[in-house]
N, C-alpha and C positions, 0 to 999 in steps of 0.2 A: 109271471110264472108266480103261481099261492104256494106258502107254503100249505102242507098239513100238518104242520104241530102238535106229530102222531104219541110225544110226549105225554098231553092231554087228555089220550081219545078214549078215556074211562069216565072225559063228566063232558056233561053237556053242551053241543053249539051248540053258540044263539050269535043270533046275527044286533049286528047296535051298529043304529044312525050316525056317521062321523069314525067309526075307527077304521075305515078303506082295509086295507090286505091283512092287519090283524090278527091276531086268534083271539075269538072269546068265546067266554066261557060262561058255566054259571054251575051252582054247587052251592044245593038249596035254597038259600036264600041273597046270596052274594055271585060278587057279573066280575069275573077281570078279564085280563084285556094282554096279552100278551105279543107289541111288539116284538119284527119281524129282529130288529138287530139284536133284541135280548132275548128272542130263542136262540139267535148265535153263542150266544153267551153261554148260553145253558150248556149247547152242543158239544162247548169245550170242555164243561165244568167236569161233563159227562164221563169226558177222553180223560179229563186230567184226575178226576175221586169218583171211582167206579164205584171202589167200595163206601166210599159216605153218598152218593147221590142220592139217593131214595133220604136221606136226611134235611137233602134240597127242597126236592118237590114236597117234603111231608114241613116246611118251615113256610115253603109259601100258600100253603094250602090252611095254613092255622092266621099268616097276616091275613087273608080273604077272610078269611071268616070271622078275624076281628074286624075288624074295615070295611066289609060290605060290598065294595065297592075299592077295586086298586087296579089302576094297571100298573105295567111289570114291562119296564125303556132299559134303555140303555145310556140315556143321558138323560133326566131328570131338566136341565136347562134348556136342552132343547127337544121331549121331544116328540114321536114320529106322529098321535093320535091325542088330538088335545082333545076332554071332557068333560064339564062343569061336575064337579061332584065326587070328585074320584082322587085317591092316594095318589101319590106316584111310589112307586120304589124301583128300584135298581138293583143287577147283579148283587153288589158285596152288601146291601142295606139287609139280606140274606145270607150269606155267606159270611161276614166275620161278623155273625155273634156268636156264626157255630166251630170263629176260629179256620175254616177253611178259605184256605189264601189259592191266591196266583199269581204269580211277578206279573209287573209289565213289561213285557219285551217289548213294548208297540215306543216306549220315549229313545229317545236323542240319544247318540253314544256317550260317555264320560270325557273322553277323552279329546284333543282337539284337534284340529286339519295339521 
């Protein structure tokens, strides 16, 4: 099942060899790629921070326009997409400077067995 990356419908969609199931978009002379897991994280941010979601998107666009080739990944150590000359950015690279935080509830319990 392919994601439709609805949040980015206003941008020109492009095909990039090697991007797999990632969403690839163009803004002026810049290209950005959204990995599926990053998109899922972004949807979570939209749900939990709806009042500031436009700030997050605007920051992403700023990063793209500044760096020209960006892959938005859930984990830069294990990206789903490997392409030369692209920089990788995780959701916290975008949200932390905006002082928008999400509690990580995926870690184990602090209590013993």
